[in-house]
N, C-alpha and C positions, 0 to 999 in steps of 0.2 A: 579756236579755230580747229575744228577736228582732221590731221594732216592722215591720209589711209596708206596699211602700212608699209604697200609696195614700194608708195609713191617716195615714203623713208628710205623705205630701204636702194632705192635707187639711185637717193640723194647721198646718203651717204658711204657708196660704194663710189659714186661720183668726187667726192670731198674723197676719198680715200686716193683716189688714181692720180688727183691735185696734190695732195702732200707729196705723193712720192715721188713724183715728176718733179716739183723741187727741191728734195732734199736728194736729191739724184744731180741734180744742175750742179748745187753747191758743193760737192763733193768733188764733181770734178775740175771745176773750175776752183776747187783747190789743189785738187791735184796739179793742175799745169801750172798754176804761179810757183807752187813752192817745189816741183820735179826739180832742181837744180840740187839743193839746199837736203829736200830726198837722199838724190843720190849718192851726196858727198858725206850722209850724216849711216845711213845703214843697207846700201847697196840696194834702192828701189823701196823700202820699206817704209809706208807708210801709216798714221793713225790708225789705232783699230775702230771700226765703223760704231759706228755709232746707231742704235735701233731704232728706224722710224713711230711714229705716234699709230698709228689704228684709232678710225676713225670708229665711235659707238654712240648710242642713247644707252640713257640709262631709265632707272625707273622705284621708283618707293617701295620699298615693304611698309605693307601693314595688316594691320593685323585686324582681322573681322573674321564673322563665325562661318566655317565651311563642310559640308558634310562627304560622307560616303556614300557616293549611291550606287544602285544595285538595278542595271539595264538590262531588259527583256525586252520579248517581242510577247504580243497577244493577238486576239481574233476578236472585234468588237461584238455583243449579241444581242440581243435582247432581252430583260427580266423575264418574262415572258412569251412565248407566241405559240399559236394553236392554226392548224388547218382547221377553217368548220368550211363542216362537211354539211349537204343533204340527209333528214332523216325519216326522209318519205319518198317513194315514186311522183314523181314527175315532172310539166314541160316548165321552166324557168320562163316565166312569164314578166315581171320587174326585175332589174336589178337598180339599187337605190345610191350605192358606193361604187368606187371607183381607187386604184390605187395612191396611193398616200394622203385617203382620208383621213381625221383623225372621226373614231365615232366611241359614243358613250356605251357604256355598258349596260346589255338588249335593248341599244339601235336594232332598228328595224335596216339589214340589211339587201334581201329578194325576198321576193314573193316568187309562189311557185301555180299554179292550175289550183284552183280547189273544188271547182264542181262539183266528182266524186262524192271530192270530203262532205265537201256543204252537206249532201244529197246522204249521205253515210249518217254526218250526225242528226240530220234533221229525221232517220226513222232510228235513228234510238232514242234520239228525246221522248219521237211518240208512245216507240217501244215501252219503255222506261214509266211514262205517266201513264200507259194502259196498265201494267204490270202491277204500279202503285193503287192503283183503284181496283182493283181484279184479291192483291191484298188487305187490302181496306177492308173491302164484304167479306175477307174469308174471316179476317180475326173479327169480324163482330158476328156471324154465325158461327163462329168457333164459341165465343163466348158463352151463345144460347143453345150448346150442345145439339147443336144441327148437321155439324156435316164430320166428317170423320178427323180425328186430328194429322194421321197422313194429308190427307186433302190439301189439308192447309197447313202441314208442312210445305206441302207441295208450292203453294204457291210465295210461300215466304222464299223460295230458292229460286223463282222464279223471278220473284221483285232484286232478286239482291244479282241475280245475270244480267237482269237488264240493267242495274248500274253501271256494271262493268262494263257493257257491251256500249252503254253511254258514254262511259268518261275514256274507253277510249278512239272510240269512235271524235269523241272533240280532242283528243290527244294530234290526232291525224291532221284533222283541219291544222291547229296549232303550230304544227310542225310543218305548213306552206309557206307559213313565215319566218323566213330565217333571221337570225337575232346577236348579234355580238355576247361573248359569254364573258368578258372583262373590258375595260376601255381601252382603248388603246389605238395605234395606224393601221391603215390599209395597205401591207407589203403589196400584193399579188393578187388579180381576180385570175380566174380559172374556169372561168363558163364564158358564153353569150344569151345574150336573150335567146330563147327558144331553141336551148338545147334540151333536150332529155336526162333526167335524172334519179336516180336510185338512191335507198340507202346506203349513206356511204360515198358519195359521189363529191370529193374537192372541189369547194365554192371559194372560198377568199383563204389566203394565209394574212393572219392578223398579229399585231403586236404589240406588245407592251414598251416601250422603249422611253421611258421617263421612271429609272434610269435605267442606262444601257449597262452591262458588263461584261469583265475580263477576265480571265483566269489567267494568272502568270505562277511559277513554278520557282518558288526558294528556299535554299538553302537550308538546312535541319538547324544551322551552328549561324544562320542571318535573322532565321523567322522570332528569333527571340525577342528580335528587337525591334519587332513590329508589334502594331497595337487598331484593333478598329475601329477606325474612324482617323485612323492618320493618312493627313495628305497625300497624293499622288501624283507625277505630271505624267502627261498620256501628249502625245503626238501622232495624229496621222500620217503614217508611213509615204501616204501620199504628198504630203504638205500641207501646211496649212500652221496659223497659230497654237500654244500649247494649249491644252486643255488642265484644268482643275478636279480631278477626280480623287478618292480615298478609299482605303479599304475597308469592305465590309464584312466577308466573313475571314478565318483564319482558319483553312482545315486543323481539325485533331490532330488526322495521324499522320506519317510519312510515309511516301509509298517507299517500300523495298527497294525498290529494282533502279531506282534514280538518286533514293536522298536527298529530296525536295517534297515542300510542304505547300497545297497548293493555296494559294492568297484571290480571293478573288475582290476584283473593284469597283465600283460603281460609276461609269461617268454621265453625265447628267446632258441631255443630246445637246448638239450646238450642230455649228453649221461645218457640213463638210465630212460631221461623223452620220455612218450609216450602217445599219451591221452587217457583217459579214467585213468592215474597215481592217485594217492592217497597223498596228497600232506599235509604236514604238514606246516602250513604259518605263520609266525611272522609279524606284522608290527608296527614299529616303533611310537607312538602315543607322546609324548615325550621325551625331554633328558636334565636330569640333567649336565650342565659342570663341574663343583668343586662340584662334588658328595665326601662322603669320603666311600672308601670300603673298606669292608673285605671279607673272604671266610665266604662261608653259618655257617661250621660249629662249629665257633666264636660266632654262639648267643646261647643261650641258654634260650627253655624253661617253663615259671613257670607260667601253666594255662594262663591266658587272657595277661600276661606280659613276654617280652623279657628282656634277658638284656646278658651284655658282661665283661668279668672277664681282666681288664686293671692292666697287669705287673709295680709294685712297679720301685722307682727307684735303689733301692739295688737288684733287682731281686731277690728276698727271700717271695714274698710274693704280693698277688690281691688284686685290689677291685673292689667290684661288680658295673657294672656302668650302670643302665637302660636307655635301647634305645626303640628303633621302626622304622624297617623295612622301608627301604622307596622302591625305586625301585629295580631291579634281571635280572639281567642275565647272563647268563650262573650258573657258580658258585657263581658270585661275588654280594655282597648283601648293598645297602646304610645302612647309621647309619643315624638318626636321634634321638632330644629330643622325649620324651613319648609326648608331645605337638606336634609333628609335624616340631618342629624347629628344630637351625642347632645341628649338634651332639656337647654332651659331652664327647664324644672324640675326639682329636688332631690328625692330618697332623703328621703323626711319631712314634706314642705313637704303644708301642707295646699289641696286644692281644692275649690271647691264644686261638690257633687254636685245640688242641689235650690235651685234657683231660679235658678239661670246664667242662665238666657234670658233672662230679664227684669234683668240685669246692665249698664253698662259699666263702663268705667276708671275706676277711682276711687271708685266707686260706695260707700256709706255701705251697713254691713250688720250682720245682727243676729245672732248666733249660735244656730240654738235645738236643734242635733246635732252629736257628729263621732262621725263612723263610721271604723272601721278596712276595707280592703279583706276582701270575701270570699275567702275562701280560693280558688285555685288548682282549677279542674276535676282532675278527671283521666282518666282513658280512658275509663274506665266511667261517670263521674259530667257528659260533657262530652252538653249537649241539643243535635241537630243540627237545624236552622230551613230549611224547605222554601225560604226566597226569602235566603238569606244567598247570596253573593257565587264565581265560582268559583274567584278567586283573591284571595285575602283580605289579601294582602300589598300589592296593587295596590292605590290610591285615586286617584279624578280629583281 
């Protein structure tokens, strides 16, 4: 059964108080019974006081993969986004989509009143047909030498001009039908039925959300460890489950003003993610496959030094071991030697996880709990914290 950390802390403190009280009573009774002998042997001096055992909990050091994580923030954006505008003058006759609707490429989004365009298109078609017939008669007469070359050339030019006018009229008519330039989702509708629009009036905002993208700036030193297709973990700043993502592009140039490289990640559309969402992004830059790890609360800081307390074989005392934190992931920390070498603590050793700040080298302890290390967090389970360092593999 899992016991909450806060409850265990209260329980250990209570046991510590009971132990201290019991030891204090025993000492007082001993002094009362032996007071006469003590005064006769040394002017009231008693035996040296013994150190009270400190109530603690321990955890088993485990070997497992642990990663260095580059943490950053980013704003989610669509892969493609466009403002769909009117391409001709008219009145909005009908709207066929609303915000949130998904549409395919070429789907009809709105219709404008088209009576004038239809009349113009019909007139242009009639004129085109007339000029075609006139040119055909001119062609026949010219072949017989019955009309001047200049007259025939004029008829050919008039035919060509009528073809252009007809194409223009058909284009104006077609533009009364507003269509989606690509498949996506309508983010915003910006007009109402009955509104008068002209060429360039914004009608809809359309976005392709599969996938969405976000840009993060990674230092030049760390970007060399990244590659396209590498998994990335993202979590909405507003809360919610972590979402799997991947690196889609790595910019070829370094930004001189910041010394960073723009890395673009792809995020599949998921519940709770919208264009403009603020994200917490975690990029794994390096992994130690055989890291020796302990929970974060097992480490004790003393100035710029770090150490853990390893439980003795008889489980009655502890020894202080100087270490250097390595990679950190979630609540787990890698143990390394102060000089950066292999950990001085071995796999399977017991270190104090609760009560460590109250200990010193050689301190007597009473272990009230021994726990296995929590399972390693997966990409979907790791919780991102806003105050995590940008480069978790470095620590002063």
